[in-house]
N, C-alpha and C positions, 0 to 999 in steps of 0.2 A: 749430244748427237751432232751438234754443229762441228765439234772438233773432228769427229770421225768423218763427217761429210767432207770437210776441207782436206783431211788427210787422203781420203779416197780420190778426190779431185786432183790433188797433187800427184798421186801415184798414176792416175790415168794420163795426166799431162806428161809426166816423166816417161811413161811407157810409150806414149805417142811420139815423143821426141827422140826415142832411141832408134838407131838404125837396125837393119835386119841382123847384122852380125852381133850387135850388142844384145838384142833380144834372145838370140840363140845362146849367147854366153850366160845370160841371166837364168834362162830356163834350165840350162845344164847345171849351173851352180845350185839351183834349188833342188834338182833331182839328186845331185851328189849329196847334198845336205840331208835329204830325206833318207837316202840309203844309208848314210852314216849313222843317223839316229836309230834306224831299225837295227843295224848291225851292232851298234854299241849296246842297245837294250837287250838284244838277243844273247850276245856273248857275256854280258855282265850279269844277267839274271841267273844263268846257270841252272843247276838242278835244285828244286826246292827241298829244304830240309824240314823234317817233322820231329816232334819230341818223341823220344823212345821211352824214357823214364824221367821223372822229376822228383823233387823233394828227396834227393839223395844225400848221403853223407859223403865227405871227401874220400873216404876209403872205398865206398861202393862205386862212386864215380870213377876213381882211378882204376879199380879192378875191371869195370865194364869197358872203359876205353882201351885198356891193354888187351882185353880179350877180343874186342872188335878189330883192333889194328892187326892182331895176329891172324884174324880171319879175312883180312884184306877188305874190310867193310869201312868205307869212309865215315868218319864221325867227328863231332866237335862238341865242346862244352858250351853251355849257356846258363844264364841266370846265376852268374858268379860261381860256376862249378857245381851247382846243385842239380843240373839237368844235362842229359845227353841227347844229342840230336843226330839223326842219320838221314840220308836221302830218302825221299818218300817211297821210291821204288824198292828200297832195301829194308823197309820197316819190318816186314814179316820175317825176312831172313835173319835180321839182327835179333829179333825176339827169340826165334828158335835157337840161334847160336848161343845166346846167353842162358836160355833155359836149360840147355844140355850141360852147362857148367854150373848150374845152381845159382845163377845171378838173376836179379839182385838178391843177395842173401840178407834179408831183413833180420837184424839181430845177430848176425854173424853165422859161422858154420855150426851146424848141429852135430849129429852123430857122424857127419862126414869127416870129422877130425880123426876118427879111428881108422879111416882108410889109408892114412899116411903113418901108421905106427911102425916102429922098428923094434928090433930085439933089444936095443940098448935103452929102451924107455924104462924109467924107474917107476915103482909103485906110486911115489908121490906125484910124478908127472901124470901118471894115468888117472889118479884121483882128480887132479886139477882139470885135466881134459874132460873127464866125465862131468864135472860140475859146469864147465863152460858149455859143453854140448847140451846138458839139461836146461840151462838157462836159455840157450838159443832156441831149443825146441819149444819151450814154454812161450817164448816171445812170439814165435811163428803162430802158435795156437791162439794166443790172445789177440793178435792182429787180425785174425779172421772174423772177429766180432764186427758187426755193422757200424757201431759208433766209434770204434777205435781206429785211429790213423797210424799210430806207432806205439810201441811199448818197450819197456826194458825191465828185466827181471834180475834181481840180485838175491842169491841164496847164501846164507851164512851158516856154515857147519862148524861147531866147536870141535876142538881137539878131543879125541876119545880118551877116556880115563878109566882105570880099573875100579875106581871107587864109585859106587852107585850114587851116594849122596852128593858127589861133586859133578855128576853129569848134568850138562845143560842141553836143552832141546834146541834143534835148529830153528832158524827164523828166515823169513823171506820178505822182500819188499818189491812192490810192483809200481812202476811209474807209467802212467798212461797219458798219451796225447790224443785227445778226442778230436773228432772232425768238427769243423765249424758248424755251429748251430745244434750240435748233438748234446744230449743230456743223458748221463748214465744213471739209471735207477739203482735203488738199493738191491733189488733182485739180481740185476746184472753184475753188480760189484760182488755180491755173495757168490755168484757162479764163478767169478774169477778167483775168489778166495778158495772155493772148493776145488777148482781145477789145479791150482798150485799146491794145495795141501795134499791132495791125493796123488800127486806126481812125485813128491819127495818123501822118502822113507823117514818116519818119525816126526814129520811136521804136522802140527795141529793148526786148525783154522784160526784159533785166537792168536797165533804167532805170525800171521800173514797180514801185512799192511798194504793197502792199495790207496794211492794218491794220484791226482791228475797233475798236469803240467802247471796249473795255476796254484798248486799247493793245497788244494781242498782234499780233505780226508773222505774217501769214498767207502771204505770198509767200516764195519762196526767195531769201535774200540772195546766194547764189552762183550765180544762174542763168546768168551770162555767163562764169564761170570754169570751164573744162572740168576743170582739175586739182582744183578745190575742190568739184566736184559730189559730193553725198552718194552713197555707194555704194548699190546696190540693197538691201543688207542693212539699212542705216540707214533707208532709206525704208520698208522693210517693217516695221521696228520702230516707226517713228512712226505708220504707218497702223494697226498693231495696237493700240498704246496709245490712240490717239484713238478707235478703234472700240469698244474695251472700256469706256473711260470714258464715251463717249456712251450706250452701252447702259445702264450703271448709272444715269446721271443721268436718262435718260428714264423708267426704271422708278420711281425715287424721285419724279420730278415727278408721276407719276400719283397718288401718295398725299399728297404734301406740297404740291404746287403748284409752278409754275415758279420757278426761281431760288432754291430753298431747299435745294439740295444741290450741292456741288462735289466731283467725283471725279477723281482723277489716278491713272494707272497707270504703273508702271515695270516693263518686261518685260525679263527676261534671256533672250536667244534664243541657241540653239546653231546657229551657222553653219558648223561644221566638218563637211565632207563626207568620211566615212571609208568606204573600200571594203575589204572583208576577204574572203579566199577560204580556206576550210578544206577539207583533204583528209584523210579518215579511212580507214585501212586495217584490214582484218579478216583477219589471217594464219591463223586457224583454218579458214576455209572455202576450202581449196585445191582447184583444179581443174587437171589436166594439160592444157596447151594444145599443146605440141610435145614430141617425144621423139626424140633423135638417138643412134644406135649407131655407134660407130667401132671397127673391128677391124683389128689390125695383126699380122703374123707375120714371122719372120726365121730363116734357116738359116746356120750358120757352121762352118768346119773347126777341129778341135782338134789340138794338138801331141801326138806319140807318141815311143816309144823310151826309152832310159835317160836319166835326167836328167843333164844336163851339156851342155857346149858341143860335144862331138865329134859327138854324134848329131844336132845341129841345124845343123851347118856343112856346106856343100856339099862333095862330094868332088871329087877332081881329075878333070877332064874335063867338069865342069859337070853331072854327074848329081846330082839332088837326093837328099837322104837318103830312104831308104825308110821307110814307115810301120811302126810296130811295134805299133799298137793300133787302136782304133775310128777310122774315117775322118772324122766330122763330127757337128753338133747343130742343133736348131730351137727357136723361141719364138713364142708367140701372146699378143696383148694386146687386150682389148676395153674401150672407153670409152663409157659410156651417159650422155647429157646430156638432162635433162628440164626444160622450162620450165612453170611453174605460173602460173595466173591468180589474183591476190589481189583480193578485193572492196574497192572504194574508193568513198568518198562525197565529192563536191565540193560545197561550199556557198558561194555568193557573197552577202555581206551588205553593205548600204549604209545608213548612218545617214540619217534623214530630214533634209533641209535646212530650217532654220528652226523647229525644234522648241522649244517653250517649256520653259525650264529652271526659271524661277521668276517669280512675279508678286508685286510689292509694290504694294498698293493703299492710297492715303490718301484719306480722305473727310471733308468738313466738312458736317454735316447740321444743319438748323434744325428741331428737333422741337417747338418751342414753339407754332407756329401752323399747324395743318394747313389744307389747302385747304377751301373751302366744300363741305360734304357729305362730306368725306373722314374716314376713321377715324384716330384718334390711334394712332401706332405707337411702339414703344419703340426704344431704341438697338439691342437685340438683333435686333429684326425688321428694322431698316434694314440692319444688318450682314449678315443672312441674305439679304436682297434683293441686296445687292452681290455676295455670294459666288455666288449663282445666276446673276447677270448676267455675271460675268467668267469663269465656269467654274472656281471655286476647287477646289483639290485639297489635301486635308489632308496635312501633312508637307512640302509643297513651297512653298505660297504663304502670304502674310501680308496681313491686312487690318487697318488702323488707322482707327478711326472716332472722330470728335470731335463732340460736340453743342455748337454755337456759334450765336449769334444773327447771322444774315446780313443782317438789315435789310430783308427783303422781296424781291420778285422782282428779278432782274437787269435785266430789261426790263419794259416796261409789260404789264399784263394785256390779255387780249383786249378790244378796245374795246366789242364788243357786250355782253359780260357785264358790264363795268364800268358802261356807260351804263344797262343794264337794271336793275342794282342801284340806281343813283342814282335812276332814275325811279321805282322802286318805293318807295324811301324818301321821295322827294318826294310821291308819292301818299298815303302813310300820314300824312305831316305835314299835308298839305292836308286829308285826311279828319278828322284829329284837330282841326284848327282849325275846320272846319265843324261838327263835332259839338259842340264847346265853344260856338260861337256859337249853335247851335240850342238847346242846353240853356239858355243864358242867355235866349234868347227865350221858351222854354217857362216858365222861372221867372217872367219878367216878366208874361207873359200870364196864367199861373195866379194869380199874386199879385194882379194888378189885377182879374181876374175875380172872385176870391173876395171881395175887398174891396168891389167894386161890388155884388155880390149881398148881402153882409152889410149894406151901408148901405141898400139898398132894402127889406130885410126889417124890418118894424116891431119895435122892441125890446120884449121882455116887461117890463112894469113890475115893478120889484123891490118886495119887501115893505118896509113902513116900518120904519125902524130901531127897535129896542127902546128905545134911550136917545138922548137928544139930543146925545150926545157927538160930537165931530168924527170924520169917517171918515178913516182913514189909507190913502193910495193903496197898492195892492198891485202885485205884478209884472205881473199880468194887465192892470191899468189902464194901467201904463206901456207895455206892448207894444201895447195897443189905441190909445193915443195916438200912438205912433210910426207904426203902420200908417195911422192917419188922416192923419197929416202926409205920409206917402209917397204915399197915394192922392191927396191934394190937390196934391202936387207933380207927380205923373204927369199929373194932369188939366190943370194950368195950364202946365207946362213939360215936355212929353214929349221934346223934343229934348235937354234936359239929362239926363234920366233915361237916354235911349238912349246918350248919350256916356259916362255913368258905367259902364253895363254893358259897353260896348265896351272901356273902359279896364280893367275887371276881367278880361275874357277875353282881352285882348291883341290884339283885332282893330283894324285900322287905322280911324281916324276918317274919316268921309265929309265 
């Protein structure tokens, strides 16, 4: 603060010591400098350019610039020739002009190739053009998927042969470039396979291969082998692992930016279906349900007389022996049978099919460079995010996280954001260059103005020296002599002075 206070006091003293003419000159110089800064900023800014299309191939960018130039629409290339920019007020006109020409032609020309046929076209060329058009049309169709950024389709047709046993089926390969943070499921890959197979005559789904730009196989390699088809349990496991890994990656991408986290999940699934029935009896709570009473009686004669054989042997003539005591006896028997009801509980239990037994999660996270505007998170925070995303259960699951440098996003960033950042940086650089040039102009104008005013003001005669000794030149005399030479040089050769100042501020020479 003391430095600024002293500087302000010096400026006040300097201003108070100036004459009226010098004050007018200083004010005029400042006004001219301000106008110069405004003029330089206005004329150098020009019309702002906006991105028309980005992520273009060199062929697409060249075709678009040629068409825009033919339509007299100003344009320029950006991002190393992968983006085309036009003035902001010409953006809609440029889009319409390119759309009428079928640009950008993602994947090349489709059936538009046959708009330029001639009578001299041979059947071979017609066949090649048809295959090219079919590949381009399939590419356009596949790029309409939400998770696909670009695609390339290659179809291989074998030469026809009259022998049936020598005929070979056509094949096709599809290369997909997915959008950052997107994961293609098996169902989506199967839809791509079905789309290609049904668009080519004689092409079977098992002969279509779908891979992504990272080299991962997305299609089922055993689509035509019924015996080798993955079981529903295996397919369910794949879908679950992909789903959980995708959830964790998307949540981390919100904090770190796309491509800065790779998560893989290995799930142990219980596919055993167990049915169990339990019957529980309670013997204490008895209730009589039925009771049966059975009664039986019997009557029988008993032997009498003196013990021995004579009394029990029939006499002569057939007369039976006479009784000598009681004539007979009877018996009675009762049987009671009671049936009780015993309380019983029957419980049928069935284990849930596909229950998660254990989850093993491995993650590689780049915590060094968060996304623009995002908060820096620690490894513990990233691990907690993964746990919440996959449904971590303590004592059952395990998460292993490693902080590594992944080298930036897997795919390109959003083109609009990237171009906007570059345009802002370019605007700041241009503004800094213009301000530097304006400051140089202010310095030149102020210096020349002060020197001119000083030369026009009659100098005050100095007092005669006290002694006739020779006067030694001081620093003030040297500076005054240098300023006089600069003023004379600016007056006689203004172009040379301007070139010197341009060289000092780094502005291009005119």
